[in-house]
N, CA, C and O atoms as a GROMACS GRO file, in nm:
protein
  408
    1UNK      N    1  -6.553  -4.563 -21.351
    1UNK     CA    2  -6.425  -4.626 -21.344
    1UNK      C    3  -6.318  -4.518 -21.355
    1UNK      O    4  -6.325  -4.433 -21.444
    2UNK      N    5  -6.221  -4.518 -21.266
    2UNK     CA    6  -6.115  -4.420 -21.270
    2UNK      C    7  -6.009  -4.460 -21.373
    2UNK      O    8  -5.977  -4.577 -21.389
    3UNK      N    9  -5.956  -4.358 -21.443
    3UNK     CA   10  -5.855  -4.384 -21.545
    3UNK      C   11  -5.759  -4.267 -21.554
    3UNK      O   12  -5.790  -4.155 -21.512
    4UNK      N   13  -5.642  -4.295 -21.608
    4UNK     CA   14  -5.544  -4.193 -21.645
    4UNK      C   15  -5.545  -4.182 -21.797
    4UNK      O   16  -5.548  -4.284 -21.867
    5UNK      N   17  -5.543  -4.059 -21.847
    5UNK     CA   18  -5.546  -4.037 -21.991
    5UNK      C   19  -5.434  -3.942 -22.031
    5UNK      O   20  -5.410  -3.839 -21.967
    6UNK      N   21  -5.366  -3.979 -22.138
    6UNK     CA   22  -5.263  -3.894 -22.198
    6UNK      C   23  -5.307  -3.867 -22.342
    6UNK      O   24  -5.333  -3.960 -22.418
    7UNK      N   25  -5.315  -3.738 -22.380
    7UNK     CA   26  -5.353  -3.701 -22.516
    7UNK      C   27  -5.232  -3.722 -22.607
    7UNK      O   28  -5.123  -3.674 -22.578
    8UNK      N   29  -5.252  -3.794 -22.717
    8UNK     CA   30  -5.143  -3.826 -22.808
    8UNK      C   31  -5.133  -3.732 -22.927
    8UNK      O   32  -5.041  -3.743 -23.008
    9UNK      N   33  -5.228  -3.638 -22.939
    9UNK     CA   34  -5.225  -3.541 -23.050
    9UNK      C   35  -5.243  -3.400 -22.997
    9UNK      O   36  -5.311  -3.377 -22.897
   10UNK      N   37  -5.181  -3.306 -23.066
   10UNK     CA   38  -5.198  -3.164 -23.037
   10UNK      C   39  -5.239  -3.097 -23.167
   10UNK      O   40  -5.165  -3.102 -23.266
   11UNK      N   41  -5.358  -3.034 -23.167
   11UNK     CA   42  -5.413  -2.973 -23.289
   11UNK      C   43  -5.416  -3.074 -23.404
   11UNK      O   44  -5.393  -3.036 -23.519
   12UNK      N   45  -5.443  -3.200 -23.374
   12UNK     CA   46  -5.456  -3.304 -23.474
   12UNK      C   47  -5.328  -3.375 -23.512
   12UNK      O   48  -5.333  -3.479 -23.577
   13UNK      N   49  -5.212  -3.321 -23.474
   13UNK     CA   50  -5.083  -3.381 -23.510
   13UNK      C   51  -5.031  -3.467 -23.395
   13UNK      O   52  -5.040  -3.430 -23.278
   14UNK      N   53  -4.975  -3.583 -23.430
   14UNK     CA   54  -4.918  -3.674 -23.330
   14UNK      C   55  -4.806  -3.603 -23.255
   14UNK      O   56  -4.720  -3.538 -23.316
   15UNK      N   57  -4.807  -3.616 -23.122
   15UNK     CA   58  -4.702  -3.558 -23.038
   15UNK      C   59  -4.590  -3.661 -23.029
   15UNK      O   60  -4.612  -3.776 -22.991
   16UNK      N   61  -4.470  -3.620 -23.063
   16UNK     CA   62  -4.355  -3.711 -23.064
   16UNK      C   63  -4.302  -3.733 -22.923
   16UNK      O   64  -4.326  -3.654 -22.832
   17UNK      N   65  -4.232  -3.842 -22.907
   17UNK     CA   66  -4.167  -3.871 -22.780
   17UNK      C   67  -4.246  -3.970 -22.696
   17UNK      O   68  -4.362  -3.999 -22.724
   18UNK      N   69  -4.182  -4.020 -22.592
   18UNK     CA   70  -4.249  -4.118 -22.505
   18UNK      C   71  -4.354  -4.049 -22.418
   18UNK      O   72  -4.345  -3.929 -22.393
   19UNK      N   73  -4.452  -4.126 -22.372
   19UNK     CA   74  -4.552  -4.067 -22.282
   19UNK      C   75  -4.485  -4.017 -22.154
   19UNK      O   76  -4.384  -4.073 -22.111
   20UNK      N   77  -4.541  -3.912 -22.093
   20UNK     CA   78  -4.484  -3.861 -21.968
   20UNK      C   79  -4.509  -3.959 -21.854
   20UNK      O   80  -4.585  -4.054 -21.871
   21UNK      N   81  -4.446  -3.938 -21.739
   21UNK     CA   82  -4.473  -4.025 -21.625
   21UNK      C   83  -4.620  -4.019 -21.585
   21UNK      O   84  -4.687  -3.919 -21.609
   22UNK      N   85  -4.669  -4.127 -21.524
   22UNK     CA   86  -4.811  -4.136 -21.486
   22UNK      C   87  -4.859  -4.016 -21.407
   22UNK      O   88  -4.976  -3.977 -21.418
   23UNK      N   89  -4.774  -3.955 -21.328
   23UNK     CA   90  -4.813  -3.842 -21.244
   23UNK      C   91  -4.854  -3.720 -21.327
   23UNK      O   92  -4.922  -3.631 -21.275
   24UNK      N   93  -4.813  -3.713 -21.453
   24UNK     CA   94  -4.845  -3.599 -21.540
   24UNK      C   95  -4.970  -3.621 -21.627
   24UNK      O   96  -5.009  -3.532 -21.702
   25UNK      N   97  -5.033  -3.738 -21.616
   25UNK     CA   98  -5.151  -3.767 -21.696
   25UNK      C   99  -5.275  -3.706 -21.630
   25UNK      O  100  -5.275  -3.680 -21.510
   26UNK      N  101  -5.380  -3.684 -21.709
   26UNK     CA  102  -5.508  -3.639 -21.654
   26UNK      C  103  -5.575  -3.759 -21.587
   26UNK      O  104  -5.576  -3.869 -21.643
   27UNK      N  105  -5.630  -3.738 -21.469
   27UNK     CA  106  -5.694  -3.846 -21.394
   27UNK      C  107  -5.838  -3.808 -21.367
   27UNK      O  108  -5.867  -3.695 -21.328
   28UNK      N  109  -5.929  -3.902 -21.388
   28UNK     CA  110  -6.069  -3.874 -21.362
   28UNK      C  111  -6.155  -3.997 -21.380
   28UNK      O  112  -6.105  -4.110 -21.382
   29UNK      N  113  -6.284  -3.974 -21.394
   29UNK     CA  114  -6.381  -4.082 -21.412
   29UNK      C  115  -6.402  -4.103 -21.562
   29UNK      O  116  -6.440  -4.010 -21.633
   30UNK      N  117  -6.377  -4.224 -21.607
   30UNK     CA  118  -6.387  -4.261 -21.748
   30UNK      C  119  -6.529  -4.311 -21.773
   30UNK      O  120  -6.575  -4.403 -21.704
   31UNK      N  121  -6.598  -4.253 -21.870
   31UNK     CA  122  -6.737  -4.290 -21.899
   31UNK      C  123  -6.757  -4.315 -22.048
   31UNK      O  124  -6.689  -4.256 -22.132
   32UNK      N  125  -6.851  -4.403 -22.078
   32UNK     CA  126  -6.893  -4.429 -22.215
   32UNK      C  127  -7.041  -4.397 -22.223
   32UNK      O  128  -7.117  -4.432 -22.132
   33UNK      N  129  -7.084  -4.330 -22.329
   33UNK     CA  130  -7.227  -4.302 -22.344
   33UNK      C  131  -7.266  -4.309 -22.492
   33UNK      O  132  -7.181  -4.302 -22.581
   34UNK      N  133  -7.395  -4.324 -22.514
   34UNK     CA  134  -7.452  -4.319 -22.648
   34UNK      C  135  -7.554  -4.206 -22.648
   34UNK      O  136  -7.626  -4.188 -22.550
   35UNK      N  137  -7.560  -4.130 -22.757
   35UNK     CA  138  -7.649  -4.015 -22.763
   35UNK      C  139  -7.708  -4.004 -22.903
   35UNK      O  140  -7.681  -4.085 -22.991
   36UNK      N  141  -7.789  -3.903 -22.921
   36UNK     CA  142  -7.848  -3.876 -23.052
   36UNK      C  143  -7.985  -3.941 -23.064
   36UNK      O  144  -8.022  -4.027 -22.984
   37UNK      N  145  -8.059  -3.898 -23.165
   37UNK     CA  146  -8.195  -3.948 -23.186
   37UNK      C  147  -8.195  -4.100 -23.205
   37UNK      O  148  -8.282  -4.169 -23.152
   38UNK      N  149  -8.101  -4.151 -23.278
   38UNK     CA  150  -8.092  -4.295 -23.303
   38UNK      C  151  -7.997  -4.363 -23.204
   38UNK      O  152  -7.975  -4.484 -23.211
   39UNK      N  153  -7.942  -4.284 -23.111
   39UNK     CA  154  -7.845  -4.333 -23.012
   39UNK      C  155  -7.725  -4.400 -23.079
   39UNK      O  156  -7.669  -4.496 -23.026
   40UNK      N  157  -7.688  -4.349 -23.197
   40UNK     CA  158  -7.575  -4.407 -23.269
   40UNK      C  159  -7.447  -4.325 -23.251
   40UNK      O  160  -7.342  -4.362 -23.304
   41UNK      N  161  -7.454  -4.216 -23.178
   41UNK     CA  162  -7.336  -4.135 -23.151
   41UNK      C  163  -7.273  -4.187 -23.022
   41UNK      O  164  -7.334  -4.181 -22.915
   42UNK      N  165  -7.153  -4.238 -23.034
   42UNK     CA  166  -7.082  -4.289 -22.916
   42UNK      C  167  -6.986  -4.182 -22.866
   42UNK      O  168  -6.934  -4.102 -22.943
   43UNK      N  169  -6.964  -4.182 -22.734
   43UNK     CA  170  -6.878  -4.079 -22.675
   43UNK      C  171  -6.806  -4.136 -22.554
   43UNK      O  172  -6.865  -4.204 -22.470
   44UNK      N  173  -6.676  -4.108 -22.547
   44UNK     CA  174  -6.598  -4.134 -22.426
   44UNK      C  175  -6.574  -4.000 -22.358
   44UNK      O  176  -6.553  -3.898 -22.425
   45UNK      N  177  -6.578  -4.000 -22.226
   45UNK     CA  178  -6.559  -3.877 -22.150
   45UNK      C  179  -6.464  -3.905 -22.034
   45UNK      O  180  -6.470  -4.011 -21.971
   46UNK      N  181  -6.378  -3.810 -22.006
   46UNK     CA  182  -6.303  -3.810 -21.881
   46UNK      C  183  -6.357  -3.694 -21.801
   46UNK      O  184  -6.347  -3.578 -21.843
   47UNK      N  185  -6.415  -3.724 -21.684
   47UNK     CA  186  -6.480  -3.625 -21.599
   47UNK      C  187  -6.401  -3.610 -21.470
   47UNK      O  188  -6.350  -3.708 -21.416
   48UNK      N  189  -6.390  -3.487 -21.422
   48UNK     CA  190  -6.321  -3.462 -21.296
   48UNK      C  191  -6.390  -3.540 -21.184
   48UNK      O  192  -6.513  -3.542 -21.177
   49UNK      N  193  -6.313  -3.602 -21.099
   49UNK     CA  194  -6.368  -3.691 -20.995
   49UNK      C  195  -6.458  -3.618 -20.895
   49UNK      O  196  -6.552  -3.678 -20.844
   50UNK      N  197  -6.432  -3.494 -20.868
   50UNK     CA  198  -6.509  -3.419 -20.769
   50UNK      C  199  -6.626  -3.342 -20.831
   50UNK      O  200  -6.693  -3.266 -20.761
   51UNK      N  201  -6.651  -3.361 -20.960
   51UNK     CA  202  -6.750  -3.280 -21.031
   51UNK      C  203  -6.893  -3.331 -21.013
   51UNK      O  204  -6.916  -3.449 -20.987
   52UNK      N  205  -6.986  -3.238 -21.027
   52UNK     CA  206  -7.128  -3.269 -21.036
   52UNK      C  207  -7.146  -3.362 -21.158
   52UNK      O  208  -7.075  -3.344 -21.257
   53UNK      N  209  -7.238  -3.459 -21.155
   53UNK     CA  210  -7.251  -3.554 -21.267
   53UNK      C  211  -7.271  -3.493 -21.405
   53UNK      O  212  -7.233  -3.555 -21.504
   54UNK      N  213  -7.330  -3.373 -21.415
   54UNK     CA  214  -7.348  -3.313 -21.548
   54UNK      C  215  -7.244  -3.205 -21.578
   54UNK      O  216  -7.260  -3.129 -21.674
   55UNK      N  217  -7.140  -3.198 -21.498
   55UNK     CA  218  -7.034  -3.097 -21.519
   55UNK      C  219  -6.897  -3.164 -21.505
   55UNK      O  220  -6.887  -3.284 -21.479
   56UNK      N  221  -6.795  -3.085 -21.522
   56UNK     CA  222  -6.659  -3.135 -21.497
   56UNK      C  223  -6.598  -3.216 -21.609
   56UNK      O  224  -6.504  -3.292 -21.585
   57UNK      N  225  -6.650  -3.204 -21.732
   57UNK     CA  226  -6.592  -3.279 -21.843
   57UNK      C  227  -6.454  -3.222 -21.874
   57UNK      O  228  -6.440  -3.104 -21.907
   58UNK      N  229  -6.353  -3.307 -21.864
   58UNK     CA  230  -6.217  -3.265 -21.895
   58UNK      C  231  -6.186  -3.288 -22.043
   58UNK      O  232  -6.130  -3.201 -22.109
   59UNK      N  233  -6.223  -3.406 -22.093
   59UNK     CA  234  -6.200  -3.440 -22.234
   59UNK      C  235  -6.320  -3.519 -22.285
   59UNK      O  236  -6.384  -3.593 -22.211
   60UNK      N  237  -6.348  -3.502 -22.415
   60UNK     CA  238  -6.453  -3.579 -22.482
   60UNK      C  239  -6.395  -3.636 -22.610
   60UNK      O  240  -6.312  -3.573 -22.675
   61UNK      N  241  -6.440  -3.754 -22.646
   61UNK     CA  242  -6.396  -3.818 -22.770
   61UNK      C  243  -6.520  -3.883 -22.834
   61UNK      O  244  -6.576  -3.978 -22.780
   62UNK      N  245  -6.561  -3.830 -22.950
   62UNK     CA  246  -6.678  -3.882 -23.020
   62UNK      C  247  -6.638  -3.988 -23.122
   62UNK      O  248  -6.529  -3.984 -23.179
   63UNK      N  249  -6.729  -4.082 -23.143
   63UNK     CA  250  -6.709  -4.194 -23.236
   63UNK      C  251  -6.574  -4.262 -23.210
   63UNK      O  252  -6.497  -4.282 -23.303
   64UNK      N  253  -6.544  -4.297 -23.085
   64UNK     CA  254  -6.413  -4.357 -23.053
   64UNK      C  255  -6.398  -4.496 -23.112
   64UNK      O  256  -6.494  -4.573 -23.124
   65UNK      N  257  -6.275  -4.527 -23.149
   65UNK     CA  258  -6.239  -4.660 -23.197
   65UNK      C  259  -6.118  -4.706 -23.118
   65UNK      O  260  -6.023  -4.629 -23.099
   66UNK      N  261  -6.120  -4.830 -23.072
   66UNK     CA  262  -6.005  -4.888 -23.006
   66UNK      C  263  -5.905  -4.927 -23.114
   66UNK      O  264  -5.936  -5.010 -23.200
   67UNK      N  265  -5.786  -4.867 -23.112
   67UNK     CA  266  -5.689  -4.892 -23.219
   67UNK      C  267  -5.566  -4.971 -23.173
   67UNK      O  268  -5.489  -5.018 -23.256
   68UNK      N  269  -5.548  -4.985 -23.042
   68UNK     CA  270  -5.431  -5.060 -22.995
   68UNK      C  271  -5.451  -5.100 -22.849
   68UNK      O  272  -5.509  -5.026 -22.770
   69UNK      N  273  -5.402  -5.218 -22.816
   69UNK     CA  274  -5.399  -5.266 -22.678
   69UNK      C  275  -5.255  -5.305 -22.652
   69UNK      O  276  -5.197  -5.384 -22.727
   70UNK      N  277  -5.197  -5.251 -22.547
   70UNK     CA  278  -5.056  -5.277 -22.517
   70UNK      C  279  -5.042  -5.370 -22.398
   70UNK      O  280  -5.125  -5.370 -22.307
   71UNK      N  281  -4.938  -5.449 -22.399
   71UNK     CA  282  -4.914  -5.548 -22.293
   71UNK      C  283  -4.902  -5.482 -22.156
   71UNK      O  284  -4.930  -5.545 -22.054
   72UNK      N  285  -4.860  -5.355 -22.151
   72UNK     CA  286  -4.843  -5.286 -22.024
   72UNK      C  287  -4.976  -5.244 -21.963
   72UNK      O  288  -4.978  -5.181 -21.857
   73UNK      N  289  -5.088  -5.276 -22.028
   73UNK     CA  290  -5.220  -5.242 -21.975
   73UNK      C  291  -5.278  -5.114 -22.030
   73UNK      O  292  -5.376  -5.063 -21.976
   74UNK      N  293  -5.219  -5.059 -22.135
   74UNK     CA  294  -5.269  -4.936 -22.196
   74UNK      C  295  -5.361  -4.968 -22.312
   74UNK      O  296  -5.341  -5.065 -22.385
   75UNK      N  297  -5.464  -4.884 -22.329
   75UNK     CA  298  -5.552  -4.890 -22.445
   75UNK      C  299  -5.535  -4.759 -22.522
   75UNK      O  300  -5.518  -4.654 -22.461
   76UNK      N  301  -5.540  -4.766 -22.654
   76UNK     CA  302  -5.532  -4.645 -22.735
   76UNK      C  303  -5.661  -4.630 -22.814
   76UNK      O  304  -5.701  -4.720 -22.887
   77UNK      N  305  -5.726  -4.515 -22.798
   77UNK     CA  306  -5.850  -4.485 -22.868
   77UNK      C  307  -5.825  -4.369 -22.964
   77UNK      O  308  -5.746  -4.280 -22.935
   78UNK      N  309  -5.894  -4.371 -23.078
   78UNK     CA  310  -5.891  -4.260 -23.174
   78UNK      C  311  -6.035  -4.218 -23.201
   78UNK      O  312  -6.124  -4.302 -23.216
   79UNK      N  313  -6.056  -4.087 -23.206
   79UNK     CA  314  -6.190  -4.036 -23.233
   79UNK      C  315  -6.187  -3.889 -23.267
   79UNK      O  316  -6.082  -3.834 -23.303
   80UNK      N  317  -6.301  -3.825 -23.254
   80UNK     CA  318  -6.316  -3.684 -23.289
   80UNK      C  319  -6.330  -3.602 -23.161
   80UNK      O  320  -6.416  -3.629 -23.077
   81UNK      N  321  -6.243  -3.501 -23.148
   81UNK     CA  322  -6.246  -3.413 -23.032
   81UNK      C  323  -6.311  -3.281 -23.070
   81UNK      O  324  -6.266  -3.216 -23.165
   82UNK      N  325  -6.416  -3.240 -22.999
   82UNK     CA  326  -6.475  -3.109 -23.027
   82UNK      C  327  -6.386  -2.999 -22.969
   82UNK      O  328  -6.335  -3.012 -22.858
   83UNK      N  329  -6.368  -2.892 -23.045
   83UNK     CA  330  -6.287  -2.780 -22.998
   83UNK      C  331  -6.355  -2.649 -23.035
   83UNK      O  332  -6.450  -2.647 -23.113
   84UNK      N  333  -6.306  -2.541 -22.978
   84UNK     CA  334  -6.357  -2.408 -23.010
   84UNK      C  335  -6.237  -2.324 -23.052
   84UNK      O  336  -6.142  -2.309 -22.977
   85UNK      N  337  -6.244  -2.269 -23.173
   85UNK     CA  338  -6.137  -2.183 -23.225
   85UNK      C  339  -6.194  -2.045 -23.250
   85UNK      O  340  -6.277  -2.027 -23.339
   86UNK      N  341  -6.152  -1.948 -23.172
   86UNK     CA  342  -6.199  -1.810 -23.184
   86UNK      C  343  -6.352  -1.803 -23.184
   86UNK      O  344  -6.412  -1.728 -23.262
   87UNK      N  345  -6.414  -1.881 -23.096
   87UNK     CA  346  -6.560  -1.877 -23.084
   87UNK      C  347  -6.633  -1.964 -23.184
   87UNK      O  348  -6.755  -1.975 -23.178
   88UNK      N  349  -6.561  -2.025 -23.278
   88UNK     CA  350  -6.622  -2.112 -23.377
   88UNK      C  351  -6.605  -2.257 -23.334
   88UNK      O  352  -6.496  -2.298 -23.295
   89UNK      N  353  -6.712  -2.334 -23.342
   89UNK     CA  354  -6.702  -2.476 -23.307
   89UNK      C  355  -6.636  -2.551 -23.421
   89UNK      O  356  -6.665  -2.528 -23.539
   90UNK      N  357  -6.546  -2.643 -23.383
   90UNK     CA  358  -6.474  -2.724 -23.482
   90UNK      C  359  -6.447  -2.860 -23.421
   90UNK      O  360  -6.486  -2.887 -23.307
   91UNK      N  361  -6.381  -2.946 -23.497
   91UNK     CA  362  -6.345  -3.078 -23.448
   91UNK      C  363  -6.217  -3.123 -23.516
   91UNK      O  364  -6.186  -3.079 -23.626
   92UNK      N  365  -6.145  -3.210 -23.448
   92UNK     CA  366  -6.024  -3.267 -23.507
   92UNK      C  367  -6.000  -3.406 -23.452
   92UNK      O  368  -6.062  -3.445 -23.353
   93UNK      N  369  -5.913  -3.478 -23.516
   93UNK     CA  370  -5.879  -3.613 -23.472
   93UNK      C  371  -5.797  -3.605 -23.344
   93UNK      O  372  -5.708  -3.521 -23.331
   94UNK      N  373  -5.829  -3.692 -23.250
   94UNK     CA  374  -5.755  -3.699 -23.124
   94UNK      C  375  -5.733  -3.847 -23.092
   94UNK      O  376  -5.812  -3.932 -23.132
   95UNK      N  377  -5.627  -3.875 -23.021
   95UNK     CA  378  -5.600  -4.009 -22.972
   95UNK      C  379  -5.572  -4.001 -22.824
   95UNK      O  380  -5.504  -3.910 -22.776
   96UNK      N  381  -5.625  -4.099 -22.750
   96UNK     CA  382  -5.602  -4.109 -22.607
   96UNK      C  383  -5.525  -4.236 -22.577
   96UNK      O  384  -5.551  -4.341 -22.635
   97UNK      N  385  -5.430  -4.225 -22.487
   97UNK     CA  386  -5.367  -4.342 -22.428
   97UNK      C  387  -5.430  -4.353 -22.290
   97UNK      O  388  -5.422  -4.259 -22.211
   98UNK      N  389  -5.494  -4.466 -22.260
   98UNK     CA  390  -5.572  -4.482 -22.138
   98UNK      C  391  -5.518  -4.597 -22.055
   98UNK      O  392  -5.488  -4.705 -22.106
   99UNK      N  393  -5.506  -4.572 -21.925
   99UNK     CA  394  -5.472  -4.679 -21.831
   99UNK      C  395  -5.572  -4.670 -21.716
   99UNK      O  396  -5.584  -4.567 -21.650
  100UNK      N  397  -5.643  -4.781 -21.693
  100UNK     CA  398  -5.744  -4.783 -21.588
  100UNK      C  399  -5.678  -4.802 -21.452
  100UNK      O  400  -5.578  -4.873 -21.439
  101UNK      N  401  -5.736  -4.736 -21.351
  101UNK     CA  402  -5.688  -4.747 -21.214
  101UNK      C  403  -5.746  -4.875 -21.153
  101UNK      O  404  -5.864  -4.906 -21.171
  102UNK      N  405  -5.663  -4.946 -21.083
  102UNK     CA  406  -5.710  -5.068 -21.014
  102UNK      C  407  -5.713  -5.048 -20.867
  102UNK      O  408  -5.750  -5.140 -20.793
   0.00000   0.00000   0.00000
C-alpha cells in the first residue's frame, strides 16, 4: 500500500509547527511485519517504491502504536526508531504522521 509519511520527531524531540505540504513528505510502500522467535516484534516500514523487496527501507518503526486518527485521513503512530550514532546502534522514540494514497 502506498503512503506518505512525515516524521514528527527529530532526535526524539517533537518537531514544532504544522506539517509541511504533501509534496515534501516521504512517499513509498507502507508495510507491516512481525518478526522474532515468538513473532511478537511488530514493525512498520516505509520502503522505496522502486526498491528490491529486501532493500530500500527508508524508515522503520518497531513496536508501533496507533495514537491518533484525524478526520483529514491521517494516522499517527508512535514507536521505536533504530538509529546509528558514531557507529553505535541505538534507538529513540519516533512518531509518524501517515496518509495512505488512494
